[in-house]
N, C-alpha and C positions, 0 to 999 in steps of 0.2 A: 695535504690529497695528491696520491700520486697520479703520472700524466695518464697511465692507463685507467685509473678510475674515472677522470676528466673525459675521457674519450669516450668509454662508456656511456657516462651519464649525456654528454652530447649526442650522440648516436641515439640513447632514448626519446630525449627530446623531440628529436628531429622526426621519429617513429610516431610518438604521440600527436605532436602537432599535425602531421599529415593524417592519419585516422580522423582527430578531429575536424580537419578541414573539409575532409570529404562528406561529414555529415553535418555540417554547418545548417544547411540546406531544411534540419530537421522541422517537425511541428513545433510552433511555438505552445511553452508550458505554462500554464495559470500561474504556478506557484513561484515561476521566475520574478515576477515583481516584488513576492513575498521575501523572497533570499535578498533582493535590494534595501528593502525596509529594513529586514534583521542586520545588514552590514551597518547600515547607518545607526544602529541603536545599540549594538551589542559588540563586544571586543572579540567574541565568538560565535559566529554561526556555523551548526552543524546539520548536516542534510545525510537524513539516513534512507534507507530503502534496499528493495531486493538489487539483486545483480541485474543489470541491464535495462533497470526503468530510466535512464537518462541524466543519473546524478553529475558522473562528470562531465556529460556534455554542458549542461546548464552551468557549473560552475566555471568551466574553463572560456567561457565568454568573459569572466572577469579577468582571466589572465589575455585573452586575446586582445582585449581595449587598453591593455599596460598597467591596469590599476592593481593588479595581484601576478605576484610568481605562483608559479605552477611545480608540485613535485607529485607523484605518485609511487605509494610503498608497494604497489603492486612488482615494481621493479626490485630485484632481490639485493641488489647493493646500493639501492638506497634504504631499503630496509634494514639492512644490515646496520648502515651508518647509522640509524635513528634508533636502533637498539641498543648498539654496545655506546654512543656517544652523542644520546640525545642534543645537549647544549651545541656540539658541534654541529651537527646536522643542520639546528636552527641558524645558528651563526653562518654558515654555507650558503644557505638558501635565502637568507634575510626574510624579513615581513615588511608588508604585507604578503601573507604565503597562503595559497591552498595547498592543504595537504590531502591527498586521495586515497582510500583506503585505510585512514588513521588506525583502524582495530588492529593492525600488524605491529604497532608499536604503542602500545597504550601508555609506556612511560613520558612520553611525549607530553602529554598531559598536564605532568608535574611541571615540566617546565614551560609549558605556556601560561600555566598559572603563576608562576613566578613572573613572569614577563608583564604579564597583563596587571598583576598587583604593583611590581615596581612602579610602571608607567602612571597609575591612578596615585600612587603616593608621589610622583613627582608633577602631577598634575599636567602630564600630558595627554596629548588626544590617545585614548584607549579603544576606541570604537573601531570595527573594521580591521582588525589585526590579523585573523585567522578565519580560513571557510576549511570546515573538515568534513569529510565525507567519510561514508562507512556502510558497508552492506551485511554486519554482523551486529544486529541491533542491542544483543545483551553483551558484548564484549564492550561496544561504544558507549553504549548507555549508561555502563558499570564505570567507566572512565570519567563521563561526564558529569554525574552526579557525585562524583567525591570530589572532582576537582575544580568543576566547572560552575557550582552554584551561582545563579545571579551576575553569571561572567556570559553564559550561551544561550544563545536562542535555538533551538531544535524544530528542524520542519522533517516530516517525512514524506517521501515521496513515492507514489504509486505509477503502476504502469497508466499510460495514455487514457484518459477519459474521454468517452464519446465528443463532448462539446470542443476538447481537444481537436480530434482528427476534424470534425466538422467545421472548425475554425467559429465557434461561437464563442460568446462572452461566459464565465462560468462562474454559478453563484451558488451558495449553500441553498441546497434543496428545503423547500416547506412547501407544502400543498396551498393553494390558494385558488379563489375564485377566478382570478385572472387567466387562470392556465385554461380554464373552459375556453377560452378566446383563442389558444396559443394559434402562432400561423406558422408554426415548424410544421415541416412535412414529416407525419408519423412514419413510426417502421413498419414495412410491411412483416407478417411472420417469416416469411423465407429470409429477408435480408436481417432479422435480428437473428437467425440463429447460423445465418452465414458468418455474422460479426462475432458470435459468441465463441464459436470454432475458431476462426482466426486469431481470436485473444488480442491484446491490447501492448505488446512490448513494441517498444518504438522501432528497434531495428527491422522488424517486420513490414513496416510502413517504408521507411528510410530505403530501404532495398527490395524494390518489386521483383528481383528474380529470385529472391530467397524463399522458398518454401516453408509455410508454419510448420509442417509436421517436423522438417529437418531442422530448424530453428529449435524447437522444442526437445526435440532427440539431444541435441548439441547441449542445450541449458541443463538438462536433467543431468546427464554424464558428467559436464562441469560441476554442477554443484554437487552432487554425491561423491565426486572424485577430489572435489578442492574444498569448497566450503566446509562441506561436512565432519571432514577429519580436524577442520580447524575448531570447530564447536563440540565435537564430541567423538569417540572413538567407536567406531561402528567396524565390528570385525567381519560381519556377513553383509555385504553390499545388496546383493540379490534380496536379502530379505527385507532391508530398507525398501528396496524399489517396491516389493510387495505390499509395504507398509504405505507408501504413499498415493498406490493405486488403490487399496483398500480405503484409505483419506478420500478419495478422489469421488469414489463412490456415495459418500455419506455427506459431500457438500449441500450446505442447507438442512442440514439435520441436527439434531441435537448429538451432543458427543456421550458415548457411553464407552470409556477406556477400558473396561472389562470384555465387551465383544468384541473390540478389535484386540484387545491380548489372545481372546482364544483363537480369532480367525488367523492370526500370523501365526500363533504360538511363540510369542516374548511374553516377558512377564511384564506387568500393570506399572512396573518403577520404569521398566525399558521404552515402555510405551509413553509415560509421560516425559520420559526425557526428550524423546526424539519429538513428540509435539512442541516441544518447547523450541527444540532446534529449528523447526519449519518456521514457527511463529517468529524466532530470532532474528531469521533470513528474510521475514517479509511474502514469505510464500504463502501462508495460512493468517488468519486473527479468528477471534473468537467473539458472540455476540452476545453478551451478557443476559440473563434472566430478569426482567422487570422488576425491582423490589419495591414494596411498600408495607410501611407496617400495620396496615387495617387488612391488607391481603396474603400476610406472610404466609399462612397455615396452609393455602391452597393454591399457592404458586410452586411450578417446578423450579429446580434451581441450577440444572445442569445448564451451560451454557450452548450455544450452538456454534457449529464451525462452518469456514466459509475459504474457500481457496480466493486468493487474491486476484486471480487471472482465471479467467473461463478458458482461455486456448491452452492452458498449460493443464487443467483440469480433464478437457476432452483428450489430450493427448495421453495422460496417464490412465485412463479409460479407453484406449484403442478406437477412440470416435475422430472420424476425421471428416464425415459427410455430415453435413447443416440438415439435410432430409431426415435422414436416419437418427440423426438426436432429436429432431422435433420430433418422433414417431416412438420414440422410446421413452422407457419407465423413468428416464433421468430429463426429461425435457422440462418438466415444472420447477425441478430443483435447479435446474441451470439458468432457466428463466430467473428464479428468485435471486442465485448467486450474481447474475450480470446488474440486476438491480439493484440490490443492496450495495455491489462494489461501486456502483456509479453515484449514489447517494453519499457514501462514504469518502469518496473523490472530491464531490463537490466540496465538502468540508475541509479534508485535508489539504487540497490543494489552494485552498484561503486561507490555511494557517489557523483554521477554525477548529474546537473539540467536536467531535463526532460523538454526542450524546445520543446513541441510540441503545435499545433494546428490546426485547422480544416477550410477550407474553402468552405463558400456556399455564393451565390449571390443572388441576386433579379431576375435572370433568371435560378435558380436552378441548376444551376453550381455547384459541390460538390467535393472536395478533402477529403478523411476521415482523414489525418494526413498529417501535414506538419512540418518536423523537420526542425529548424535552427542551422546550426551545420559550425561554420569557415566560416562565411558571406555567405553559401549557404543555398538553399532549398533544400531539398529532400524530393519528394511528393511522397505518398505512398496510394493506393488504395485497400481495403480490400473486397474481392468477394468471394463467394462460388462457386465452380466450378474447373476448370482447363484448359479450352479451350479460349483464349483471343484474343484480337487483339487490333489495336491501337485506334479503334473507343471507345473502353471500357474506355479509358482514355483520351478523348477529353478535357475533364475538365481541365489538365493539363495546356493548353495553355492560361488560364486565368491567371496564374502565369507569362507567357513571361513578362508581362510589371512590373514586381517587379524588386525594386532597386538592388535586390541580384541576384545572377547566380544562376540558376536551374542546382542541380548536379545530381547525379546518383539516379533514380526514379524508383519504383516498384509497381506491384501487388504482393499482400501477397494472397496467396489462399490455396487451399488443394490439389494442382497440387503433383502429383508424379514425376514430372521431372520439373527440372528449364529450363527455355527457353529465349532467348531475343526477344523483339519486335522492339527496335531497338538500336542503340549505347548505349544510357542512358536510356533506359526502359527494365527492365527485369520482368518477372513474376517466384516468389519464393516460394517454401512451406513455410508454416507456422515454420517448424523444424530449417530454418536459422535465428530466430530469437535470437541473445544472443552469436551466436557463432563467 
């Protein structure tokens, strides 16, 4: 390694360390304890998630306490060395080692696999050797599935949850009677939409001087100009921006690729490719349609689409005022997206499978979310408002024919008071999620 290269590495380390130290006061993340557990039990721990959700900050804590070395492939010199000579790259840095943005050098997976296998053959301690992060799940997971089967724990990181922001213990959400007596302060409708507009990326909370609209403007530009070109080739970036905005208007709705194709003027195969890129980047996710043999003929099959962050979604629709959003045609869809995201985070942050789906049949009966846990279905409707009765959940009866028992179910809304509609159906505030 020449002197100039060493000097660049030292400069980069100083720069990266200074940035991390500036933000160490960040909000505690639920998933951190799960990362620690994974390090103790697997040779390789993989942390995925969209850019700037806090992956680097969380894993760097292990470098700060001296238990791991750290390197980022955002550094072009490090990336070049990793690609051209992956064995020497590992030799230079040693291990236990954190490799940030590892998807830039997928060839490293093969070398890491060799190291793990060799240590196992020699009966040496093989757990806690590597922590890998990546913001492009498709590239990263392709390498993990090919080389790391049985050797890696994979954790997916989302933007901040409300529980994390409020410094509350976060648990996977399941409706229960105990929630009727929750002592939490329930969200006011105005506060709820302020939170929805602000979004949940950590930098917005760590830097009080940063305007959220400015953050999202830079975020979208960085994503389109940088990450997108690493995933697929987009010749017309303006057209892709239009696609993202059109998609934002559909959050919480069933996906219709043909409709998007006609609106944007792009072929259906291209739209599917772009959707895959957004999903791989962690910006959107799909909620599958509930499927059961006895109901299959009457259930619609298209997935619903959700933006993983409401602030980004609002920015793409040029909505920056909470009161405007609350009165707009998007109010219900954004509330649904917020609630769905928080429930999903409560599972992912605890390294649990989010086994969620939705129900809609050809008679337009719909249930926003079905959680299948312990062979029970928990039915969840998400509605704006506070006053409801059993007629608002009449679609729940469509699941009476299910092979599973229907457990505690609920309407999640902006109610200020939790109350029961029946012995197993309650109206709950969105603030109950994760508690």
